[in-house]
N, C-alpha and C positions, 0 to 999 in steps of 0.2 A: 181228415174227416172222411166220412162215408161218401159225401158228395164229391170230394176231390178225387177219391180213389176210383170212382165210377167214370171219370172223364178220360177220354182218349184224345191225345194230341196227334194231329195229322199235319204234316207239312207237304204241300204240293208245290212243285216248281211251275214256272210259267208254261213249260212244255207239257207237263202233266195236265194242267188245266185245259190247254188247247186240245190235247189228245182226247180228254174226256168229253169236251164239248163236241168234238167231231164224231165220237162214237155215239153220243146221245142223239145227235142230228140224224145219223144214218139209221139208228134204231127207230127213231120216230117216223121216218119215211117208210120203213119196212112194216110197221105195225098195221094190222088190218083195221078197218073202220069199227068193227065190233069190239075192239080193245080200247074203247074211248077213255076209260079210267087210267089205263097205262099211258096213253098219249098225254093226258093232262099231267100226270106225274113227271114224265120226261120233259114236257115243256117247262114245268116249274123248276126242275133241276137245271135246265138250260138257262133260265132266267137267273137263278142263283149263281151259276158259274160266270155269267156275264158280269154280275155285280162284283164277284170276287176278282175277275179279270180287271175291272175298272179300278178297284181298290189297289190291286197289285201295281198297276201302271202308275197310280198316284204316288205310291211309296217309292217306286223307282225314280220318278221325277224329283221327289224330295231328296232322295239319296244323291242324285246327280247334282242337285243344287246345293248340297252340303247342309241340308236342314235336318238331317237325322243324326 
């Protein structure tokens, strides 16, 4: 369907997620105060990556426990 063809599947490794969080953190520190909207965007992206990181960790725990 049109909806399915518009989707892009992305797979990130744990290292990719950690690297992206680190990059966003440094970008956030470097932004000037007058770039408030961009700071908000970066902070929200960091929050999302933290959630993804927690989910990834839970999946790893399940896999190690043989629940997957």
